[in-house]
Backbone as JSON Lines, residues from 0, in Angstrom:
{"i":0,"aa":"X","n":[-80.59,4.07,-2.64],"ca":[-80.34,3.64,-4.01],"c":[-81.64,3.17,-4.66]}
{"i":1,"aa":"X","n":[-81.76,3.31,-6.0],"ca":[-82.97,2.83,-6.7],"c":[-83.12,1.33,-6.56]}
{"i":2,"aa":"X","n":[-84.36,0.86,-6.56],"ca":[-84.61,-0.58,-6.46],"c":[-84.28,-1.26,-7.78]}
{"i":3,"aa":"X","n":[-84.15,-2.58,-7.74],"ca":[-83.86,-3.35,-8.94],"c":[-84.97,-3.2,-9.97]}
{"i":4,"aa":"X","n":[-86.21,-3.22,-9.52],"ca":[-87.34,-3.05,-10.44],"c":[-87.3,-1.69,-11.14]}
{"i":5,"aa":"X","n":[-86.92,-0.68,-10.38],"ca":[-86.81,0.65,-10.97],"c":[-85.73,0.69,-12.04]}
{"i":6,"aa":"X","n":[-84.59,0.08,-11.74],"ca":[-83.48,0.06,-12.7],"c":[-83.84,-0.72,-13.96]}
{"i":7,"aa":"X","n":[-84.63,-1.79,-13.81],"ca":[-85.03,-2.57,-14.98],"c":[-85.87,-1.73,-15.94]}
{"i":8,"aa":"X","n":[-86.61,-0.78,-15.4],"ca":[-87.42,0.1,-16.24],"c":[-86.58,1.27,-16.74]}
{"i":9,"aa":"X","n":[-85.73,1.79,-15.87],"ca":[-84.99,3.02,-16.19],"c":[-83.84,2.79,-17.17]}
{"i":10,"aa":"X","n":[-83.11,1.7,-17.03],"ca":[-81.91,1.48,-17.85],"c":[-82.23,1.5,-19.35]}
{"i":11,"aa":"X","n":[-83.25,0.79,-19.84],"ca":[-83.56,0.87,-21.28],"c":[-83.86,2.3,-21.72]}
{"i":12,"aa":"X","n":[-84.54,3.06,-20.87],"ca":[-84.85,4.45,-21.21],"c":[-83.57,5.27,-21.27]}
{"i":13,"aa":"X","n":[-82.66,5.04,-20.32],"ca":[-81.39,5.77,-20.29],"c":[-80.57,5.46,-21.53]}
{"i":14,"aa":"X","n":[-80.59,4.2,-21.98],"ca":[-79.85,3.82,-23.17],"c":[-80.39,4.55,-24.4]}
{"i":15,"aa":"X","n":[-81.71,4.58,-24.51],"ca":[-82.33,5.26,-25.65],"c":[-81.98,6.74,-25.63]}
{"i":16,"aa":"X","n":[-82.07,7.37,-24.45],"ca":[-81.76,8.79,-24.33],"c":[-80.31,9.07,-24.7]}
{"i":17,"aa":"X","n":[-79.41,8.2,-24.27],"ca":[-77.98,8.43,-24.48],"c":[-77.59,8.25,-25.94]}
{"i":18,"aa":"X","n":[-78.23,7.32,-26.63],"ca":[-77.82,7.02,-28.0],"c":[-78.69,7.7,-29.06]}
{"i":19,"aa":"X","n":[-79.7,8.44,-28.63],"ca":[-80.51,9.19,-29.59],"c":[-79.76,10.46,-29.98]}
{"i":20,"aa":"X","n":[-79.54,10.69,-31.29],"ca":[-78.81,11.9,-31.71],"c":[-79.48,13.17,-31.21]}
{"i":21,"aa":"X","n":[-78.66,14.06,-30.69],"ca":[-79.16,15.33,-30.18],"c":[-78.06,16.38,-30.23]}
{"i":22,"aa":"X","n":[-78.23,17.51,-29.55],"ca":[-77.24,18.58,-29.56],"c":[-75.85,18.13,-29.13]}
{"i":23,"aa":"X","n":[-75.77,17.28,-28.09],"ca":[-74.46,16.81,-27.63],"c":[-73.78,15.98,-28.7]}
{"i":24,"aa":"X","n":[-74.55,15.13,-29.36],"ca":[-74.01,14.3,-30.44],"c":[-73.44,15.16,-31.56]}
{"i":25,"aa":"X","n":[-74.22,16.15,-31.99],"ca":[-73.78,17.02,-33.07],"c":[-72.57,17.86,-32.66]}
{"i":26,"aa":"X","n":[-72.54,18.27,-31.4],"ca":[-71.42,19.08,-30.92],"c":[-70.12,18.28,-30.99]}
{"i":27,"aa":"X","n":[-70.13,17.06,-30.45],"ca":[-68.93,16.23,-30.47],"c":[-68.54,15.88,-31.89]}
{"i":28,"aa":"X","n":[-69.52,15.56,-32.71],"ca":[-69.24,15.21,-34.11],"c":[-68.57,16.36,-34.84]}
{"i":29,"aa":"X","n":[-69.08,17.57,-34.61],"ca":[-68.52,18.73,-35.31],"c":[-67.1,19.02,-34.85]}
{"i":30,"aa":"X","n":[-66.84,18.93,-33.54],"ca":[-65.5,19.24,-33.04],"c":[-64.49,18.18,-33.45]}
{"i":31,"aa":"X","n":[-64.9,16.91,-33.4],"ca":[-63.98,15.83,-33.75],"c":[-63.66,15.82,-35.24]}
{"i":32,"aa":"X","n":[-64.66,16.09,-36.07],"ca":[-64.44,16.05,-37.52],"c":[-63.59,17.22,-37.99]}
{"i":33,"aa":"X","n":[-63.65,18.34,-37.26],"ca":[-62.89,19.51,-37.69],"c":[-61.53,19.62,-37.01]}
{"i":34,"aa":"X","n":[-61.42,19.16,-35.76],"ca":[-60.17,19.3,-35.01],"c":[-59.48,17.98,-34.7]}
{"i":35,"aa":"X","n":[-60.17,16.87,-34.89],"ca":[-59.53,15.59,-34.67],"c":[-60.09,14.82,-33.48]}
{"i":36,"aa":"X","n":[-59.61,13.58,-33.35],"ca":[-60.12,12.65,-32.34],"c":[-59.94,13.19,-30.92]}
{"i":37,"aa":"X","n":[-58.78,13.74,-30.63],"ca":[-58.51,14.22,-29.27],"c":[-59.48,15.33,-28.89]}
{"i":38,"aa":"X","n":[-59.72,16.26,-29.81],"ca":[-60.66,17.34,-29.53],"c":[-62.06,16.79,-29.3]}
{"i":39,"aa":"X","n":[-62.43,15.77,-30.06],"ca":[-63.74,15.16,-29.87],"c":[-63.88,14.52,-28.5]}
{"i":40,"aa":"X","n":[-62.83,13.82,-28.08],"ca":[-62.86,13.17,-26.76],"c":[-62.89,14.2,-25.63]}
{"i":41,"aa":"X","n":[-62.1,15.27,-25.79],"ca":[-62.09,16.32,-24.77],"c":[-63.44,17.05,-24.73]}
{"i":42,"aa":"X","n":[-64.04,17.27,-25.9],"ca":[-65.36,17.9,-25.95],"c":[-66.39,17.02,-25.27]}
{"i":43,"aa":"X","n":[-66.31,15.71,-25.52],"ca":[-67.22,14.77,-24.88],"c":[-67.04,14.79,-23.37]}
{"i":44,"aa":"X","n":[-65.78,14.83,-22.93],"ca":[-65.5,14.87,-21.49],"c":[-66.07,16.15,-20.87]}
{"i":45,"aa":"X","n":[-65.94,17.26,-21.59],"ca":[-66.5,18.52,-21.09],"c":[-68.01,18.46,-20.98]}
{"i":46,"aa":"X","n":[-68.65,17.94,-22.01],"ca":[-70.11,17.81,-21.99],"c":[-70.56,16.93,-20.83]}
{"i":47,"aa":"X","n":[-69.87,15.81,-20.63],"ca":[-70.25,14.89,-19.56],"c":[-70.02,15.51,-18.19]}
{"i":48,"aa":"X","n":[-68.97,16.32,-18.06],"ca":[-68.74,17.01,-16.79],"c":[-69.87,17.97,-16.51]}
{"i":49,"aa":"X","n":[-70.29,18.7,-17.56],"ca":[-71.42,19.6,-17.4],"c":[-72.69,18.85,-17.05]}
{"i":50,"aa":"X","n":[-72.87,17.67,-17.65],"ca":[-74.03,16.84,-17.36],"c":[-74.04,16.42,-15.89]}
{"i":51,"aa":"X","n":[-72.87,16.03,-15.39],"ca":[-72.79,15.61,-13.98],"c":[-73.15,16.76,-13.05]}
{"i":52,"aa":"X","n":[-72.71,17.97,-13.4],"ca":[-73.05,19.14,-12.57],"c":[-74.56,19.37,-12.59]}
{"i":53,"aa":"X","n":[-75.16,19.3,-13.79],"ca":[-76.6,19.53,-13.9],"c":[-77.39,18.46,-13.14]}
{"i":54,"aa":"X","n":[-76.92,17.23,-13.2],"ca":[-77.59,16.16,-12.46],"c":[-77.47,16.41,-10.96]}
{"i":55,"aa":"X","n":[-76.3,16.89,-10.54],"ca":[-76.12,17.21,-9.14],"c":[-77.06,18.33,-8.7]}
{"i":56,"aa":"X","n":[-77.22,19.34,-9.56],"ca":[-78.14,20.43,-9.26],"c":[-79.58,19.92,-9.18]}
{"i":57,"aa":"X","n":[-79.91,19.02,-10.12],"ca":[-81.26,18.44,-10.1],"c":[-81.48,17.65,-8.81]}
{"i":58,"aa":"X","n":[-80.44,16.97,-8.36],"ca":[-80.55,16.14,-7.16],"c":[-80.84,16.98,-5.92]}
{"i":59,"aa":"X","n":[-80.31,18.19,-5.88],"ca":[-80.55,19.03,-4.7],"c":[-81.65,20.05,-4.93]}
{"i":60,"aa":"X","n":[-82.26,19.99,-6.12],"ca":[-83.42,20.83,-6.39],"c":[-83.13,22.24,-6.83]}
{"i":61,"aa":"X","n":[-81.88,22.59,-7.16],"ca":[-81.57,23.96,-7.55],"c":[-82.13,24.33,-8.91]}
{"i":62,"aa":"X","n":[-82.32,23.34,-9.78],"ca":[-82.84,23.67,-11.1],"c":[-84.3,24.11,-11.03]}
{"i":63,"aa":"X","n":[-84.92,23.96,-9.88],"ca":[-86.27,24.48,-9.71],"c":[-86.31,25.99,-9.87]}
{"i":64,"aa":"X","n":[-85.17,26.64,-9.61],"ca":[-85.1,28.09,-9.79],"c":[-85.35,28.44,-11.25]}
{"i":65,"aa":"X","n":[-84.72,27.68,-12.16],"ca":[-84.91,27.93,-13.58],"c":[-86.35,27.66,-14.0]}
{"i":66,"aa":"X","n":[-86.91,26.6,-13.42],"ca":[-88.27,26.23,-13.8],"c":[-89.28,27.25,-13.29]}
{"i":67,"aa":"X","n":[-89.0,27.84,-12.14],"ca":[-89.94,28.78,-11.55],"c":[-89.77,30.2,-12.07]}
{"i":68,"aa":"X","n":[-88.61,30.49,-12.68],"ca":[-88.34,31.85,-13.12],"c":[-88.12,31.9,-14.63]}
{"i":69,"aa":"X","n":[-89.1,32.35,-15.39],"ca":[-88.93,32.5,-16.84],"c":[-87.76,33.41,-17.19]}
{"i":70,"aa":"X","n":[-87.53,34.43,-16.36],"ca":[-86.44,35.36,-16.64],"c":[-85.09,34.66,-16.52]}
{"i":71,"aa":"X","n":[-84.91,33.87,-15.46],"ca":[-83.66,33.13,-15.29],"c":[-83.47,32.14,-16.42]}
{"i":72,"aa":"X","n":[-84.54,31.47,-16.81],"ca":[-84.46,30.52,-17.92],"c":[-84.02,31.23,-19.2]}
{"i":73,"aa":"X","n":[-84.62,32.37,-19.48],"ca":[-84.31,33.1,-20.71],"c":[-82.87,33.57,-20.72]}
{"i":74,"aa":"X","n":[-82.38,34.04,-19.58],"ca":[-81.0,34.53,-19.51],"c":[-80.01,33.41,-19.78]}
{"i":75,"aa":"X","n":[-80.2,32.27,-19.13],"ca":[-79.28,31.15,-19.32],"c":[-79.38,30.6,-20.73]}
{"i":76,"aa":"X","n":[-80.62,30.54,-21.26],"ca":[-80.81,30.04,-22.61],"c":[-80.1,30.93,-23.63]}
{"i":77,"aa":"X","n":[-80.25,32.23,-23.49],"ca":[-79.62,33.15,-24.44],"c":[-78.1,33.11,-24.33]}
{"i":78,"aa":"X","n":[-77.6,32.96,-23.11],"ca":[-76.14,32.87,-22.92],"c":[-75.59,31.62,-23.59]}
{"i":79,"aa":"X","n":[-76.28,30.5,-23.43],"ca":[-75.84,29.26,-24.06],"c":[-75.9,29.34,-25.58]}
{"i":80,"aa":"X","n":[-76.96,29.94,-26.09],"ca":[-77.1,30.08,-27.54],"c":[-75.99,30.97,-28.1]}
{"i":81,"aa":"X","n":[-75.71,32.07,-27.41],"ca":[-74.68,32.98,-27.87],"c":[-73.3,32.31,-27.87]}
{"i":82,"aa":"X","n":[-73.05,31.48,-26.88],"ca":[-71.76,30.8,-26.79],"c":[-71.58,29.82,-27.95]}
{"i":83,"aa":"X","n":[-72.64,29.08,-28.28],"ca":[-72.55,28.15,-29.4],"c":[-72.33,28.89,-30.72]}
{"i":84,"aa":"X","n":[-73.03,29.99,-30.91],"ca":[-72.86,30.79,-32.12],"c":[-71.42,31.31,-32.19]}
{"i":85,"aa":"X","n":[-70.88,31.74,-31.06],"ca":[-69.49,32.21,-31.01],"c":[-68.52,31.11,-31.44]}
{"i":86,"aa":"X","n":[-68.72,29.9,-30.92],"ca":[-67.85,28.8,-31.29],"c":[-67.95,28.5,-32.79]}
{"i":87,"aa":"X","n":[-69.18,28.57,-33.32],"ca":[-69.37,28.3,-34.74],"c":[-68.68,29.33,-35.61]}
{"i":88,"aa":"X","n":[-68.82,30.61,-35.26],"ca":[-68.16,31.67,-36.03],"c":[-66.65,31.53,-35.94]}
{"i":89,"aa":"X","n":[-66.15,31.16,-34.77],"ca":[-64.71,30.99,-34.61],"c":[-64.18,29.87,-35.5]}
{"i":90,"aa":"X","n":[-64.96,28.77,-35.6],"ca":[-64.54,27.67,-36.46],"c":[-64.59,28.07,-37.93]}
{"i":91,"aa":"X","n":[-65.6,28.83,-38.32],"ca":[-65.76,29.24,-39.72],"c":[-64.66,30.19,-40.15]}
{"i":92,"aa":"X","n":[-64.29,31.11,-39.27],"ca":[-63.34,32.16,-39.64],"c":[-61.9,31.82,-39.34]}
{"i":93,"aa":"X","n":[-61.64,30.61,-38.84],"ca":[-60.26,30.22,-38.54],"c":[-59.41,30.34,-39.8]}
{"i":94,"aa":"X","n":[-58.25,30.96,-39.68],"ca":[-57.39,31.19,-40.84],"c":[-56.34,30.1,-40.95]}
{"i":95,"aa":"X","n":[-55.75,30.04,-42.13],"ca":[-54.68,29.06,-42.35],"c":[-55.19,27.85,-43.09]}
{"i":96,"aa":"X","n":[-54.44,27.41,-44.06],"ca":[-54.82,26.23,-44.83],"c":[-54.55,24.97,-44.04]}
{"i":97,"aa":"X","n":[-55.36,23.97,-44.24],"ca":[-55.14,22.69,-43.58],"c":[-54.06,21.93,-44.32]}
{"i":98,"aa":"X","n":[-53.17,21.34,-43.56],"ca":[-52.15,20.49,-44.15],"c":[-51.73,19.47,-43.13]}
{"i":99,"aa":"X","n":[-50.69,18.74,-43.42],"ca":[-50.28,17.66,-42.52],"c":[-49.89,18.18,-41.15]}
{"i":100,"aa":"X","n":[-49.48,19.45,-41.06],"ca":[-49.07,20.0,-39.77],"c":[-50.22,20.58,-38.98]}
{"i":101,"aa":"X","n":[-51.4,20.65,-39.59],"ca":[-52.53,21.28,-38.94],"c":[-52.9,20.68,-37.59]}
{"i":102,"aa":"X","n":[-52.94,19.34,-37.45],"ca":[-53.3,18.79,-36.15],"c":[-52.38,19.27,-35.05]}
{"i":103,"aa":"X","n":[-51.1,19.39,-35.32],"ca":[-50.16,19.84,-34.3],"c":[-50.49,21.26,-33.88]}
{"i":104,"aa":"X","n":[-50.81,22.13,-34.84],"ca":[-51.14,23.5,-34.51],"c":[-52.47,23.56,-33.77]}
{"i":105,"aa":"X","n":[-53.4,22.72,-34.16],"ca":[-54.72,22.74,-33.54],"c":[-54.64,22.43,-32.05]}
{"i":106,"aa":"X","n":[-53.66,21.59,-31.67],"ca":[-53.56,21.2,-30.28],"c":[-52.43,21.91,-29.56]}
{"i":107,"aa":"X","n":[-51.91,23.01,-30.2],"ca":[-50.9,23.79,-29.51],"c":[-51.52,24.51,-28.33]}
{"i":108,"aa":"X","n":[-52.83,24.83,-28.44],"ca":[-53.52,25.46,-27.33],"c":[-53.81,24.42,-26.25]}
{"i":109,"aa":"X","n":[-53.94,24.86,-25.0],"ca":[-54.18,23.92,-23.9],"c":[-55.42,23.07,-24.14]}
{"i":110,"aa":"X","n":[-55.32,21.79,-23.78],"ca":[-56.46,20.91,-23.95],"c":[-57.64,21.34,-23.11]}
{"i":111,"aa":"X","n":[-57.39,22.05,-22.0],"ca":[-58.48,22.47,-21.14],"c":[-59.43,23.39,-21.87]}
{"i":112,"aa":"X","n":[-58.94,24.1,-22.89],"ca":[-59.8,25.04,-23.62],"c":[-60.88,24.28,-24.39]}
{"i":113,"aa":"X","n":[-60.49,23.18,-25.03],"ca":[-61.45,22.36,-25.76],"c":[-62.43,21.72,-24.77]}
{"i":114,"aa":"X","n":[-61.87,21.25,-23.67],"ca":[-62.71,20.65,-22.61],"c":[-63.69,21.68,-22.06]}
{"i":115,"aa":"X","n":[-63.19,22.9,-21.83],"ca":[-64.02,23.97,-21.29],"c":[-65.19,24.28,-22.2]}
{"i":116,"aa":"X","n":[-64.95,24.32,-23.53],"ca":[-66.01,24.63,-24.47],"c":[-67.17,23.65,-24.32]}
{"i":117,"aa":"X","n":[-66.83,22.37,-24.17],"ca":[-67.88,21.36,-24.0],"c":[-68.63,21.54,-22.7]}
{"i":118,"aa":"X","n":[-67.9,21.79,-21.62],"ca":[-68.54,21.94,-20.31],"c":[-69.45,23.16,-20.28]}
{"i":119,"aa":"X","n":[-68.96,24.29,-20.81],"ca":[-69.75,25.52,-20.8],"c":[-70.99,25.36,-21.66]}
{"i":120,"aa":"X","n":[-70.84,24.69,-22.81],"ca":[-71.98,24.47,-23.7],"c":[-73.1,23.71,-22.99]}
{"i":121,"aa":"X","n":[-72.74,22.69,-22.23],"ca":[-73.74,21.91,-21.52],"c":[-74.33,22.69,-20.35]}
{"i":122,"aa":"X","n":[-73.48,23.38,-19.61],"ca":[-73.96,24.11,-18.43],"c":[-74.89,25.26,-18.8]}
{"i":123,"aa":"X","n":[-74.69,25.82,-20.0],"ca":[-75.54,26.94,-20.43],"c":[-76.73,26.48,-21.26]}
{"i":124,"aa":"X","n":[-77.09,25.23,-21.11],"ca":[-78.26,24.69,-21.82],"c":[-79.35,24.41,-20.8]}
{"i":125,"aa":"X","n":[-80.26,25.36,-20.56],"ca":[-81.3,25.16,-19.54],"c":[-82.26,24.03,-19.89]}
{"i":126,"aa":"X","n":[-82.4,23.72,-21.18],"ca":[-83.25,22.6,-21.57],"c":[-82.72,21.31,-20.95]}
{"i":127,"aa":"X","n":[-81.39,21.15,-20.97],"ca":[-80.78,19.96,-20.38],"c":[-81.02,19.93,-18.87]}
{"i":128,"aa":"X","n":[-80.84,21.08,-18.22],"ca":[-81.05,21.15,-16.78],"c":[-82.48,20.76,-16.4]}
{"i":129,"aa":"X","n":[-83.44,21.31,-17.12],"ca":[-84.83,21.0,-16.81],"c":[-85.19,19.57,-17.19]}
{"i":130,"aa":"X","n":[-84.5,19.04,-18.22],"ca":[-84.74,17.65,-18.61],"c":[-84.39,16.71,-17.47]}
{"i":131,"aa":"X","n":[-83.2,16.88,-16.91],"ca":[-82.79,16.01,-15.81],"c":[-83.67,16.23,-14.59]}
{"i":132,"aa":"X","n":[-84.06,17.49,-14.37],"ca":[-84.88,17.79,-13.19],"c":[-86.29,17.22,-13.31]}
{"i":133,"aa":"X","n":[-86.74,16.98,-14.54],"ca":[-88.11,16.49,-14.73],"c":[-88.17,14.98,-14.95]}
{"i":134,"aa":"X","n":[-87.14,14.41,-15.59],"ca":[-87.17,12.98,-15.9],"c":[-86.72,12.13,-14.72]}
{"i":135,"aa":"X","n":[-85.61,12.47,-14.1],"ca":[-85.08,11.63,-13.03],"c":[-86.04,11.43,-11.86]}
{"i":136,"aa":"X","n":[-86.75,12.48,-11.42],"ca":[-87.66,12.27,-10.29],"c":[-88.75,11.24,-10.54]}
{"i":137,"aa":"X","n":[-89.06,10.97,-11.81],"ca":[-90.1,9.99,-12.11],"c":[-89.7,8.58,-11.68]}
{"i":138,"aa":"X","n":[-88.4,8.36,-11.48],"ca":[-87.91,7.03,-11.12],"c":[-87.41,6.99,-9.67]}
{"i":139,"aa":"X","n":[-87.75,8.02,-8.92],"ca":[-87.34,8.08,-7.52],"c":[-88.48,7.61,-6.63]}
{"i":140,"aa":"X","n":[-88.17,6.75,-5.68],"ca":[-89.15,6.27,-4.71],"c":[-88.92,7.0,-3.39]}
{"i":141,"aa":"X","n":[-89.78,7.97,-3.11],"ca":[-89.59,8.79,-1.92],"c":[-89.67,7.97,-0.64]}
{"i":142,"aa":"X","n":[-90.38,6.84,-0.69],"ca":[-90.53,6.03,0.52],"c":[-89.23,5.33,0.9]}
{"i":143,"aa":"X","n":[-88.29,5.24,-0.02],"ca":[-87.01,4.59,0.27],"c":[-86.02,5.55,0.92]}
{"i":144,"aa":"X","n":[-86.34,6.84,0.9],"ca":[-85.44,7.82,1.49],"c":[-84.26,8.15,0.6]}
{"i":145,"aa":"X","n":[-83.39,9.06,1.06],"ca":[-82.18,9.45,0.31],"c":[-82.51,9.8,-1.15]}
{"i":146,"aa":"X","n":[-83.49,10.69,-1.32],"ca":[-83.9,11.07,-2.67],"c":[-82.75,11.64,-3.5]}
{"i":147,"aa":"X","n":[-81.94,12.56,-2.96],"ca":[-80.8,13.07,-3.74],"c":[-79.86,11.96,-4.18]}
{"i":148,"aa":"X","n":[-79.62,10.98,-3.32],"ca":[-78.74,9.87,-3.66],"c":[-79.34,9.03,-4.77]}
{"i":149,"aa":"X","n":[-80.65,8.8,-4.73],"ca":[-81.3,8.04,-5.79],"c":[-81.17,8.76,-7.13]}
{"i":150,"aa":"X","n":[-81.39,10.08,-7.12],"ca":[-81.29,10.84,-8.36],"c":[-79.86,10.86,-8.89]}
{"i":151,"aa":"X","n":[-78.9,10.95,-7.98],"ca":[-77.5,10.94,-8.39],"c":[-77.14,9.59,-9.01]}
{"i":152,"aa":"X","n":[-77.67,8.51,-8.44],"ca":[-77.41,7.17,-8.99],"c":[-78.02,7.01,-10.37]}
{"i":153,"aa":"X","n":[-79.25,7.49,-10.53],"ca":[-79.91,7.41,-11.83],"c":[-79.16,8.26,-12.86]}
{"i":154,"aa":"X","n":[-78.73,9.43,-12.44],"ca":[-77.95,10.27,-13.34],"c":[-76.63,9.63,-13.71]}
{"i":155,"aa":"X","n":[-76.02,8.94,-12.75],"ca":[-74.76,8.25,-13.04],"c":[-74.92,7.16,-14.07]}
{"i":156,"aa":"X","n":[-76.04,6.45,-14.0],"ca":[-76.31,5.4,-15.0],"c":[-76.41,6.02,-16.38]}
{"i":157,"aa":"X","n":[-77.11,7.14,-16.47],"ca":[-77.23,7.82,-17.77],"c":[-75.86,8.27,-18.27]}
{"i":158,"aa":"X","n":[-75.04,8.8,-17.39],"ca":[-73.71,9.29,-17.8],"c":[-72.84,8.17,-18.35]}
{"i":159,"aa":"X","n":[-72.97,6.98,-17.79],"ca":[-72.19,5.84,-18.29],"c":[-72.53,5.56,-19.75]}
{"i":160,"aa":"X","n":[-73.81,5.5,-20.05],"ca":[-74.21,5.22,-21.43],"c":[-73.9,6.4,-22.35]}
{"i":161,"aa":"X","n":[-74.06,7.62,-21.84],"ca":[-73.74,8.8,-22.64],"c":[-72.27,8.85,-22.97]}
{"i":162,"aa":"X","n":[-71.41,8.46,-22.03],"ca":[-69.97,8.47,-22.28],"c":[-69.6,7.48,-23.37]}
{"i":163,"aa":"X","n":[-70.26,6.32,-23.37],"ca":[-70.0,5.34,-24.43],"c":[-70.42,5.89,-25.78]}
{"i":164,"aa":"X","n":[-71.61,6.48,-25.83],"ca":[-72.13,7.02,-27.08],"c":[-71.23,8.13,-27.63]}
{"i":165,"aa":"X","n":[-70.87,9.1,-26.79],"ca":[-70.08,10.23,-27.26],"c":[-68.66,9.82,-27.61]}
{"i":166,"aa":"X","n":[-68.12,8.83,-26.89],"ca":[-66.77,8.35,-27.2],"c":[-66.74,7.69,-28.57]}
{"i":167,"aa":"X","n":[-67.74,6.87,-28.85],"ca":[-67.81,6.22,-30.16],"c":[-67.91,7.25,-31.27]}
{"i":168,"aa":"X","n":[-68.69,8.3,-31.04],"ca":[-68.84,9.36,-32.04],"c":[-67.53,10.08,-32.25]}
{"i":169,"aa":"X","n":[-66.84,10.41,-31.16],"ca":[-65.57,11.12,-31.25],"c":[-64.52,10.29,-31.99]}
{"i":170,"aa":"X","n":[-64.46,9.01,-31.68],"ca":[-63.47,8.14,-32.33],"c":[-63.78,7.98,-33.81]}
{"i":171,"aa":"X","n":[-65.06,7.82,-34.14],"ca":[-65.43,7.66,-35.54],"c":[-65.19,8.91,-36.35]}
{"i":172,"aa":"X","n":[-65.52,10.07,-35.79],"ca":[-65.32,11.32,-36.51],"c":[-63.83,11.63,-36.63]}
{"i":173,"aa":"X","n":[-63.06,11.28,-35.6],"ca":[-61.63,11.5,-35.67],"c":[-60.98,10.68,-36.77]}
{"i":174,"aa":"X","n":[-61.43,9.44,-36.92],"ca":[-60.89,8.59,-37.98],"c":[-61.23,9.17,-39.35]}
{"i":175,"aa":"X","n":[-62.41,9.77,-39.45],"ca":[-62.81,10.41,-40.71],"c":[-61.88,11.56,-41.04]}
{"i":176,"aa":"X","n":[-61.52,12.35,-40.02],"ca":[-60.62,13.47,-40.26],"c":[-59.24,12.99,-40.7]}
{"i":177,"aa":"X","n":[-58.8,11.87,-40.11],"ca":[-57.49,11.34,-40.49],"c":[-57.44,11.0,-41.97]}
{"i":178,"aa":"X","n":[-58.54,10.48,-42.49],"ca":[-58.58,10.16,-43.92],"c":[-58.6,11.42,-44.77]}
{"i":179,"aa":"X","n":[-59.21,12.5,-44.22],"ca":[-59.33,13.72,-44.99],"c":[-58.05,14.56,-45.02]}
{"i":180,"aa":"X","n":[-57.07,14.19,-44.2],"ca":[-55.83,14.97,-44.19],"c":[-55.13,14.94,-45.54]}
{"i":181,"aa":"X","n":[-55.44,13.94,-46.35],"ca":[-54.82,13.86,-47.68],"c":[-55.5,14.8,-48.66]}
{"i":182,"aa":"X","n":[-56.61,15.42,-48.25],"ca":[-57.36,16.31,-49.13],"c":[-57.65,17.61,-48.38]}
{"i":183,"aa":"X","n":[-56.73,18.58,-48.4],"ca":[-56.88,19.83,-47.64],"c":[-58.19,20.56,-47.88]}
{"i":184,"aa":"X","n":[-58.68,20.56,-49.12],"ca":[-59.93,21.29,-49.38],"c":[-61.09,20.7,-48.6]}
{"i":185,"aa":"X","n":[-61.11,19.37,-48.48],"ca":[-62.19,18.74,-47.74],"c":[-62.09,19.05,-46.26]}
{"i":186,"aa":"X","n":[-60.88,19.25,-45.75],"ca":[-60.72,19.62,-44.35],"c":[-61.27,21.02,-44.1]}
{"i":187,"aa":"X","n":[-61.07,21.9,-45.06],"ca":[-61.64,23.24,-44.94],"c":[-63.16,23.16,-44.91]}
{"i":188,"aa":"X","n":[-63.71,22.31,-45.77],"ca":[-65.16,22.11,-45.8],"c":[-65.64,21.57,-44.46]}
{"i":189,"aa":"X","n":[-64.89,20.61,-43.9],"ca":[-65.28,20.02,-42.62],"c":[-65.27,21.06,-41.51]}
{"i":190,"aa":"X","n":[-64.24,21.92,-41.52],"ca":[-64.14,22.97,-40.5],"c":[-65.32,23.93,-40.59]}
{"i":191,"aa":"X","n":[-65.62,24.35,-41.81],"ca":[-66.71,25.31,-41.98],"c":[-68.07,24.67,-41.74]}
{"i":192,"aa":"X","n":[-68.18,23.39,-42.09],"ca":[-69.44,22.69,-41.82],"c":[-69.67,22.59,-40.32]}
{"i":193,"aa":"X","n":[-68.59,22.3,-39.58],"ca":[-68.73,22.22,-38.12],"c":[-69.15,23.57,-37.56]}
{"i":194,"aa":"X","n":[-68.62,24.65,-38.16],"ca":[-69.02,25.99,-37.72],"c":[-70.5,26.22,-37.94]}
{"i":195,"aa":"X","n":[-71.0,25.8,-39.1],"ca":[-72.43,25.96,-39.39],"c":[-73.28,25.15,-38.42]}
{"i":196,"aa":"X","n":[-72.81,23.94,-38.09],"ca":[-73.55,23.08,-37.17],"c":[-73.67,23.76,-35.8]}
{"i":197,"aa":"X","n":[-72.55,24.32,-35.32],"ca":[-72.55,24.96,-34.02],"c":[-73.46,26.2,-34.01]}
{"i":198,"aa":"X","n":[-73.39,26.98,-35.08],"ca":[-74.27,28.15,-35.18],"c":[-75.73,27.68,-35.21]}
{"i":199,"aa":"X","n":[-75.99,26.62,-35.96],"ca":[-77.35,26.09,-36.03],"c":[-77.86,25.63,-34.68]}
{"i":200,"aa":"X","n":[-77.0,24.98,-33.88],"ca":[-77.4,24.56,-32.55],"c":[-77.72,25.76,-31.68]}
{"i":201,"aa":"X","n":[-76.89,26.81,-31.82],"ca":[-77.14,28.03,-31.05],"c":[-78.46,28.67,-31.41]}
{"i":202,"aa":"X","n":[-78.74,28.75,-32.7],"ca":[-79.99,29.34,-33.16],"c":[-81.18,28.5,-32.69]}
{"i":203,"aa":"X","n":[-81.01,27.18,-32.76],"ca":[-82.09,26.29,-32.33],"c":[-82.38,26.48,-30.83]}
{"i":204,"aa":"X","n":[-81.33,26.61,-30.03],"ca":[-81.51,26.8,-28.6],"c":[-82.18,28.14,-28.32]}
{"i":205,"aa":"X","n":[-81.76,29.17,-29.05],"ca":[-82.32,30.5,-28.85],"c":[-83.8,30.54,-29.25]}
{"i":206,"aa":"X","n":[-84.16,29.76,-30.28],"ca":[-85.53,29.79,-30.78],"c":[-86.47,28.88,-29.99]}
{"i":207,"aa":"X","n":[-85.88,27.96,-29.2],"ca":[-86.72,27.02,-28.46],"c":[-87.49,27.73,-27.36]}
{"i":208,"aa":"X","n":[-88.59,27.13,-26.95],"ca":[-89.4,27.7,-25.87],"c":[-89.52,26.7,-24.74]}
{"i":209,"aa":"X","n":[-89.5,27.19,-23.56],"ca":[-89.68,26.31,-22.42],"c":[-91.08,25.7,-22.45]}
{"i":210,"aa":"X","n":[-91.14,24.43,-22.15],"ca":[-92.44,23.77,-22.15],"c":[-92.95,23.54,-20.73]}
């Protein structure tokens, strides 16, 4: 496990990382504002599940494959970008007017689908994988042994703060949607805006370069 001194340095950094707006923040905000609080929470849960998997991969060193292979990085990056663009187009082209019954129809599909979208979005983001693989080792003390366990513990600390951040965003955006139910046109705007945000995230990921 990480030492107390290490945690005293790492925890403030983890808090800043978790609460700084980024792709995950925008993803949850877009889903919650367009589909409601439950969708936002499920999207956040999916993202966090993907984060835990990436941290686990970083702990055992598998993300080194992405770092060592530009081709593998490019393939995963393009797949993640394409998936985000797909989600954005799907949100933009969704048919049917918003009304009081819309939330019920929105959640007629299995909740796992909303959860899956969040998990896949995170898993197909190689920037996130390389981020965990490069940042967490800086706080690992090899002389203490159990390096994978130390990295898993550090990743767990980050996930705790990230879950708080994304939950607050999902709840706030969901409340915003509840107020907008009285104005169907604004709900249509929210849905299409979320679509644009998702497409924008996909384009940004596709245009980014590995550093």
